[in-house]
C-alpha positions as MATLAB code, in Angstrom:
seq = 'MPFSSLRLHPNLLKALKELGFARPTPIQADAIPPALAGRDVLASAVTGSGKTAAFLLPILNKLIDQPRGTTRALVITPTRELAAQILEDLNELAVHTPLSAAAVYGGVSIGPQEHAFRRGVDVIIGTPGRLLDHFRSPYAKLGGLEHLVLDEADRMLDMGFLPDIRRILRHIPARRQTLFFSATMPGPIAILAREMLRDPATVNISRVAAPPVGITQAVYPVAQELKSALLLALLERGDMRDALVFTRTKHRANRLAEHLVRHGINAERIHGNRSQGQRTEALAGFKAGKYRVLVATDIAARGIDVVELGHVVNFDVPLVPDDYIHRVGRTARAEATGDAFTFVSPQEQGDLAQIEKAIGKRLPRITVPDFDYSARPEARLEVPLAERIAAIRSRKAEERARAKIKAERQAGHATTGPARHAPKPEPKRAAAAPTGHGLRRDGRRAGGRTRYR';
ca = [
     -29.861  -16.762  -22.497;
     -29.567  -13.788  -24.901;
     -30.191  -10.170  -23.892;
     -33.283  -10.159  -26.097;
     -35.007  -12.494  -23.628;
     -34.876   -9.734  -20.973;
     -37.435   -7.599  -22.877;
     -35.246   -4.539  -23.087;
     -36.005   -1.609  -25.400;
     -34.873   -2.264  -29.004;
     -32.536    0.740  -28.926;
     -30.753   -0.676  -25.887;
     -30.489   -4.084  -27.541;
     -29.000   -2.399  -30.606;
     -26.324   -0.727  -28.459;
     -25.536   -3.992  -26.680;
     -25.096   -5.748  -30.018;
     -22.752   -3.030  -31.278;
     -20.728   -3.301  -28.067;
     -20.374   -7.041  -28.642;
     -22.466   -8.170  -25.668;
     -24.468  -11.192  -26.764;
     -25.644  -12.568  -23.431;
     -25.913  -11.232  -19.891;
     -23.476  -12.143  -17.142;
     -24.925  -13.996  -14.125;
     -25.415  -10.817  -12.089;
     -27.157   -9.161  -15.036;
     -29.409  -12.150  -15.662;
     -30.444  -12.243  -11.998;
     -30.758   -8.513  -11.258;
     -32.278   -7.026  -14.413;
     -35.688   -8.839  -14.398;
     -36.737   -7.779  -10.852;
     -35.385   -4.278  -11.484;
     -37.435   -4.030  -14.688;
     -40.468   -5.099  -12.658;
     -39.908   -2.119  -10.345;
     -38.658   -4.021   -7.319;
     -35.820   -2.923   -5.063;
     -32.696   -5.050   -5.529;
     -30.019   -6.049   -3.032;
     -27.083   -7.528   -4.934;
     -23.744   -8.866   -3.784;
     -21.526   -8.801   -6.833;
     -17.780   -9.100   -7.126;
     -15.840   -6.564   -9.137;
     -15.678   -7.252  -12.862;
     -18.960   -9.183  -12.883;
     -20.861   -6.706  -15.059;
     -22.900   -5.088  -12.297;
     -22.797   -1.597  -13.866;
     -24.963   -2.732  -16.760;
     -27.067   -4.694  -14.269;
     -28.365   -1.445  -12.766;
     -28.051    0.882  -15.780;
     -30.043   -1.189  -18.271;
     -33.307   -1.432  -16.282;
     -33.138    2.281  -15.361;
     -32.458    3.385  -18.948;
     -35.224    1.081  -20.126;
     -37.724    2.878  -17.872;
     -36.512    6.388  -18.712;
     -36.496    6.146  -22.521;
     -40.177    7.056  -22.911;
     -40.302    9.561  -20.035;
     -40.465   13.341  -20.707;
     -37.089   15.073  -20.674;
     -36.047   17.869  -18.334;
     -36.326   16.109  -14.954;
     -33.609   14.149  -13.189;
     -35.228   10.806  -12.399;
     -32.208    8.649  -11.476;
     -29.277    9.148   -9.109;
     -26.260    6.827   -8.884;
     -24.038    7.283   -5.816;
     -20.528    5.897   -6.052;
     -17.404    6.269   -3.874;
     -14.729    7.580   -6.244;
     -14.325   10.065   -9.071;
     -12.887    7.420  -11.363;
     -15.861    5.125  -10.837;
     -18.325    7.982  -11.457;
     -16.563    8.830  -14.718;
     -16.504    5.165  -15.720;
     -20.226    4.695  -15.061;
     -20.979    7.802  -17.138;
     -18.910    6.392  -19.981;
     -20.744    3.049  -19.785;
     -24.111    4.822  -19.683;
     -23.326    6.895  -22.769;
     -22.373    3.743  -24.667;
     -25.579    1.952  -23.686;
     -27.791    5.014  -24.359;
     -26.167    5.976  -27.673;
     -29.410    5.317  -29.615;
     -31.676    7.026  -27.089;
     -32.370   10.689  -26.177;
     -31.224   10.110  -22.583;
     -28.683   12.434  -20.983;
     -26.450   12.083  -17.931;
     -23.765   13.917  -15.989;
     -21.058   12.991  -13.499;
     -20.832   15.081  -10.334;
     -17.602   14.860   -8.325;
     -14.926   17.014   -6.740;
     -11.659   18.260   -8.167;
     -13.263   19.887  -11.216;
     -15.298   23.029  -11.892;
     -18.697   23.048  -10.222;
     -20.279   25.227  -12.948;
     -21.066   22.517  -15.550;
     -22.412   20.315  -12.757;
     -24.767   23.080  -11.618;
     -25.921   23.415  -15.235;
     -26.677   19.668  -15.338;
     -28.882   20.005  -12.256;
     -30.672   23.059  -13.630;
     -31.479   21.533  -17.023;
     -32.567   18.255  -15.457;
     -30.377   15.596  -17.072;
     -32.022   12.178  -16.863;
     -29.315   10.547  -14.724;
     -26.807   12.048  -12.301;
     -23.826    9.977  -11.161;
     -22.052   11.464   -8.181;
     -19.757   11.059   -5.226;
     -21.208   11.757   -1.757;
     -19.200   14.857   -0.831;
     -19.826   16.790   -4.058;
     -23.515   15.814   -4.078;
     -23.904   17.307   -0.597;
     -22.152   20.469   -1.810;
     -24.838   20.851   -4.487;
     -27.728   19.973   -2.180;
     -26.969   23.112   -0.152;
     -28.260   25.131   -3.122;
     -31.900   25.442   -4.217;
     -31.185   24.448   -7.820;
     -30.251   20.897   -6.728;
     -33.717   19.755   -5.672;
     -34.486   16.241   -6.917;
     -38.202   16.067   -6.243;
     -38.814   14.046   -9.403;
     -36.316   11.298   -8.544;
     -37.659    7.780   -9.141;
     -34.549    5.566   -9.092;
     -31.599    5.466   -6.686;
     -28.494    3.294   -7.064;
     -25.927    2.815   -4.320;
     -22.880    1.284   -5.982;
     -19.882   -0.213   -4.154;
     -21.598    0.227   -0.791;
     -18.862   -1.570    1.150;
     -16.269    0.774   -0.338;
     -18.426    3.665    0.894;
     -18.118    2.173    4.367;
     -14.327    1.851    4.053;
     -14.042    5.501    3.017;
     -16.280    6.778    5.831;
     -19.154    7.873    3.582;
     -22.070    6.232    5.411;
     -23.015    9.415    7.354;
     -22.969   11.324    4.045;
     -25.221    8.707    2.455;
     -27.780    9.159    5.220;
     -27.652   12.932    4.741;
     -28.195   12.515    0.989;
     -31.279   10.394    1.632;
     -32.928   13.412    3.307;
     -32.740   15.305    0.006;
     -34.475   12.739   -2.202;
     -38.011   11.302   -2.259;
     -38.705    8.396    0.082;
     -40.898    6.731   -2.553;
     -38.461    5.437   -5.130;
     -36.881    2.288   -6.513;
     -33.535    1.522   -4.879;
     -30.837   -0.734   -6.330;
     -28.152   -1.578   -3.767;
     -24.880   -3.160   -4.897;
     -22.010   -4.252   -2.664;
     -19.161   -6.710   -3.158;
     -19.335   -7.709    0.510;
     -22.017   -7.297    3.152;
     -20.491   -6.277    6.518;
     -22.795   -5.433    9.428;
     -23.128   -1.647    8.883;
     -23.886   -2.181    5.189;
     -26.569   -4.763    5.998;
     -28.174   -2.259    8.403;
     -28.095    0.482    5.759;
     -29.646   -1.883    3.216;
     -32.534   -2.655    5.581;
     -33.102    1.069    6.078;
     -33.132    1.869    2.351;
     -34.853   -1.110    0.722;
     -38.459   -2.328    0.669;
     -38.935   -6.077    0.173;
     -35.865   -6.327   -2.083;
     -35.055   -9.075   -4.534;
     -31.733  -10.507   -3.316;
     -29.137  -11.533   -5.873;
     -26.041  -13.639   -5.146;
     -26.218  -12.499   -1.559;
     -24.524  -15.645   -0.252;
     -21.873  -15.756   -2.931;
     -18.334  -15.898   -1.555;
     -16.178  -13.122   -2.944;
     -13.426  -14.496   -5.153;
     -11.439  -13.327   -8.166;
     -13.074  -13.928  -11.556;
     -12.463  -17.421  -12.892;
     -10.676  -16.093  -15.972;
      -7.736  -14.730  -13.968;
      -4.454  -16.625  -13.907;
      -2.931  -15.828  -10.520;
       0.712  -16.259   -9.548;
       3.105  -15.205   -6.793;
       6.648  -13.926   -7.407;
       8.757  -14.220   -4.234;
      11.339  -11.410   -4.229;
      13.186   -9.197   -1.779;
      11.450   -5.888   -1.147;
      14.336   -3.846   -2.540;
      14.392   -5.857   -5.822;
      10.717   -5.507   -6.710;
      11.251   -2.599   -9.098;
      14.033   -4.477  -10.895;
      11.812   -7.566  -11.230;
       8.953   -5.535  -12.682;
      11.326   -3.927  -15.164;
      12.707   -7.342  -16.118;
       9.202   -8.728  -16.825;
       8.359   -5.705  -18.947;
      11.621   -5.813  -20.894;
      11.280   -9.561  -21.542;
       7.878   -8.939  -23.123;
       6.058  -11.059  -20.556;
       3.610   -8.179  -20.018;
       2.224   -6.080  -22.835;
       0.571   -3.639  -20.459;
       0.074   -3.588  -16.720;
      -1.897   -1.886  -13.990;
       0.478   -1.887  -11.012;
      -0.718   -1.342   -7.437;
       1.538    0.067   -4.727;
       0.955    0.539   -1.014;
       1.558    4.304   -0.856;
       1.414    7.416   -3.024;
       5.150    7.967   -2.508;
       5.970    4.489   -3.801;
       3.686    5.025   -6.793;
       5.562    8.213   -7.701;
       8.998    6.658   -7.280;
       8.106    3.491   -9.193;
       6.654    5.431  -12.144;
       9.777    7.614  -12.251;
      11.970    4.502  -12.121;
      10.164    2.937  -15.081;
      10.324    6.130  -17.148;
      14.077    6.427  -16.510;
      14.447    2.952  -18.012;
      12.453    3.701  -21.146;
       9.001    2.437  -20.117;
       6.072    4.748  -20.820;
       4.444    4.937  -17.403;
       2.145    7.245  -15.466;
       0.660    7.184  -11.973;
      -2.702    7.827  -10.383;
      -3.421    8.476   -6.707;
      -5.185   10.838   -4.330;
      -2.520   13.559   -4.333;
      -2.807   14.122   -8.077;
      -5.259   16.659   -9.455;
      -8.411   15.458  -11.148;
      -7.019   16.591  -14.498;
      -3.851   14.572  -13.964;
      -5.804   11.506  -12.893;
      -8.136   11.762  -15.876;
      -5.250   12.190  -18.327;
      -3.313    9.271  -16.831;
      -6.268    6.897  -17.060;
      -7.242    8.049  -20.546;
      -3.635    7.715  -21.714;
      -3.410    4.200  -20.305;
      -6.645    3.141  -21.982;
      -5.481    4.627  -25.293;
      -2.103    2.860  -25.136;
      -0.078    6.030  -24.588;
       1.203    4.564  -21.324;
       2.223    0.956  -21.091;
       2.090    0.952  -17.291;
      -0.268    2.740  -14.932;
       0.946    2.760  -11.326;
      -1.871    3.242   -8.843;
      -2.838    3.153   -5.199;
      -6.082    1.499   -4.127;
      -8.033    4.591   -5.155;
      -8.121    2.911   -8.580;
      -8.941   -0.627   -7.453;
     -12.591    0.034   -8.198;
     -13.586    2.179  -11.134;
     -10.876    1.405  -13.667;
     -12.383   -0.517  -16.543;
      -9.837   -1.103  -19.287;
     -10.899   -3.234  -22.215;
      -8.665   -6.288  -22.601;
      -6.324   -5.296  -19.759;
      -3.785   -8.093  -19.780;
      -2.026   -7.807  -16.429;
      -2.551   -6.590  -12.902;
       0.526   -6.514  -10.677;
       0.357   -6.286   -6.909;
       3.710   -4.591   -6.433;
       2.879   -4.587   -2.721;
       0.706   -7.266   -1.145;
      -2.614   -5.715   -0.046;
      -3.274   -5.867    3.686;
      -6.895   -7.017    3.272;
      -8.010   -9.984    1.130;
     -10.965   -8.000   -0.243;
      -8.552   -5.418   -1.629;
      -6.690   -8.198   -3.414;
      -9.924   -9.378   -5.022;
     -10.846   -5.887   -6.188;
      -7.357   -5.167   -7.491;
      -7.025   -8.309   -9.565;
     -10.618   -7.884  -10.731;
      -9.452   -5.026  -12.964;
      -8.455   -7.739  -15.448;
     -10.574  -10.634  -16.757;
     -13.637   -8.413  -16.564;
     -17.034   -9.656  -17.742;
     -15.788  -13.251  -18.108;
     -12.676  -12.349  -20.127;
      -9.191  -13.619  -19.228;
      -6.125  -11.986  -17.730;
      -3.127  -12.419  -15.437;
      -2.603  -11.213  -11.879;
       0.942  -11.281  -10.473;
       1.765  -10.561   -6.848;
       5.281   -9.646   -5.721;
       5.804  -11.000   -2.207;
       8.714  -10.120    0.051;
       9.555  -12.239    3.121;
       7.921   -9.569    5.307;
       4.621   -9.950    3.415;
       4.204  -13.710    3.713;
       1.633  -13.344    6.482;
      -0.562  -11.072    4.365;
      -0.306  -13.508    1.460;
      -1.389  -16.370    3.716;
      -4.563  -14.449    4.633;
      -5.341  -13.881    0.951;
      -4.858  -17.546    0.078;
      -7.088  -18.529    2.971;
      -9.798  -16.142    1.763;
      -9.764  -17.368   -1.846;
      -9.450  -20.995   -0.798;
      -6.304  -22.033   -2.634;
      -2.538  -21.762   -2.635;
      -1.209  -19.656   -5.471;
       1.688  -20.970   -7.586;
       5.163  -19.531   -6.921;
       7.229  -18.426   -9.912;
      10.951  -17.761  -10.189;
      12.048  -15.751  -13.225;
      14.917  -17.397  -15.156;
      18.067  -15.304  -15.499;
      16.901  -12.703  -12.969;
      19.609  -11.951  -10.430;
      17.858  -12.321   -7.080;
      21.082  -11.399   -5.271;
      21.678   -8.150   -7.170;
      22.280   -4.903   -5.378;
      19.285   -2.593   -5.799;
      19.750    0.680   -7.669;
      17.752    2.752   -5.179;
      15.103    2.376   -2.534;
      11.572    3.289   -3.510;
      10.674    4.247   -0.003;
      12.569    5.035    3.167;
      11.737    2.431    5.823;
       9.253    3.550    8.461;
      11.785    3.398   11.310;
      14.178    5.660    9.397;
      11.404    8.109    8.509;
      10.338    8.309   12.168;
      13.937    8.825   13.278;
      14.399   11.598   10.695;
      11.191   13.312   11.801;
      12.244   13.159   15.450;
      15.690   14.543   14.603;
      14.164   17.401   12.629;
      11.745   18.191   15.447;
      14.616   18.197   17.978;
      16.559   20.657   15.820;
      13.494   22.889   15.520;
      12.993   22.856   19.291;
      16.680   23.697   19.869;
      16.498   26.637   17.447;
      13.293   27.839   19.073;
      14.930   27.667   22.525;
      17.959   29.699   21.362;
      15.680   32.284   19.785;
      13.602   32.559   22.964;
      16.755   33.017   25.086;
      17.987   35.788   22.770;
      14.665   37.566   22.961;
      14.697   37.291   26.762;
      18.228   38.788   26.831;
      17.126   41.702   24.692;
      14.206   42.335   27.001;
      16.574   42.495   30.030;
      19.391   44.639   28.640;
      17.500   46.707   26.137;
      16.422   49.669   28.336;
      20.004   50.311   29.605;
      21.447   50.407   26.096;
      18.643   52.343   24.537;
      17.865   54.879   27.308;
      17.047   58.267   25.826;
      19.855   60.853   25.919;
      19.309   63.815   28.292;
      18.138   67.059   26.733;
      21.109   69.475   26.137;
      21.050   72.571   28.277;
      19.860   75.601   26.419;
      22.214   78.611   26.207;
      21.140   81.844   27.857;
      19.422   84.265   25.537;
      21.456   87.274   24.352;
      20.018   90.740   24.669;
      17.524   91.573   21.974;
      19.187   92.999   18.877;
      22.712   92.209   19.994;
      22.859   88.397   19.856;
      25.037   86.386   17.498;
      24.042   83.134   15.832;
      26.270   80.107   16.318;
      27.344   80.511   12.725;
      28.724   83.918   13.627;
      26.019   86.003   11.963;
      24.039   88.568   13.884;
      20.464   87.682   14.633;
      17.693   90.133   14.852;
      16.268   88.463   17.932;
      17.513   86.097   20.571;
      20.259   83.556   19.845;
      18.915   80.315   18.222;
      20.562   76.960   17.603;
      20.601   75.622   14.091;
];
């Protein structure tokens, strides 16, 4: 079925053709018609399935012929990266239309965002916290809002945003079209959906979450301390042209990126401790080919959309199967193909077993020829938890000992201080000489009584 059969505006069809999209993905084919008809939509869609266009196209289609100057659509999304990505997708789809949009998220200047509210851009895409910051001001009234999208609702739950979502709902009209997208449908999300939606069209609601079919998945068994060497070996052999690499912690992401750079690999990292400018530059540089490897924590598992990304590497096995699905879904997007490699240490076998159970198959194990699996590692990426705890306890004990010594010294000063620092008694004054006949201590005669210099 071609996009033309969906009765979209000719200018949107022109943009789709220029972007190389000939036919809708399953989620687009199922969600766009009821959304165009004005119905609420409840969609369960795995990452990489094309859901962004599934909610943008019907909204843009309705807004093209509307008067400008009023914000009529709001998209709420969990992360800055995803907000920026949705804005980029919207601009590509709306390139032949007069529609305008703005992304509203933290970590950047609030001034341009305030300006977007005041001039009434057609679509605002925002994260919950920054939206609430704006809603405290009178300029951020959205009385003309007609369309609301909640994207990645289950991720909102994971990040603790559900109370913020309910607060946002108090600031927007109750009469509106709502499009609700979530990769999974846990209990709290199902409750929120019932609160927000009126007689929704359900799309793929019973679909079991699984990685896209175009992904070639494989497991690389390796000792924890040799993972960085294995990644370097795969990159140096040319087995991976580019790679998005996921680590468990921010510290490991930093150390791994530094390790790759020391060995001549252009790499950058992206995680929550980096500024928004650094995160934006890292992602843009990776997309442009400036960086061959982007090392990331799960902050980037949803929201990174890189055209023709060849490889995703789980440097650390994710603890939750859903996180595995979202990570590997960064490749093979929109029915393309790609590879997903997972490095598994003996300590992570249990987590891998849960992932294989969730996706319903055992992943192939691969041993790299000529890689020395018994080599001594160059350096540890991360100090083991037990050692970190021991170091913290040792440091705290030293701080307590220093504080005790300081307190004892202060107590000693308080006890002995008055005896040492008692004021000296006033010297006795000499008797006054008779007026006119006294001598000064310096031997000169004074006109009055004797005085001490």
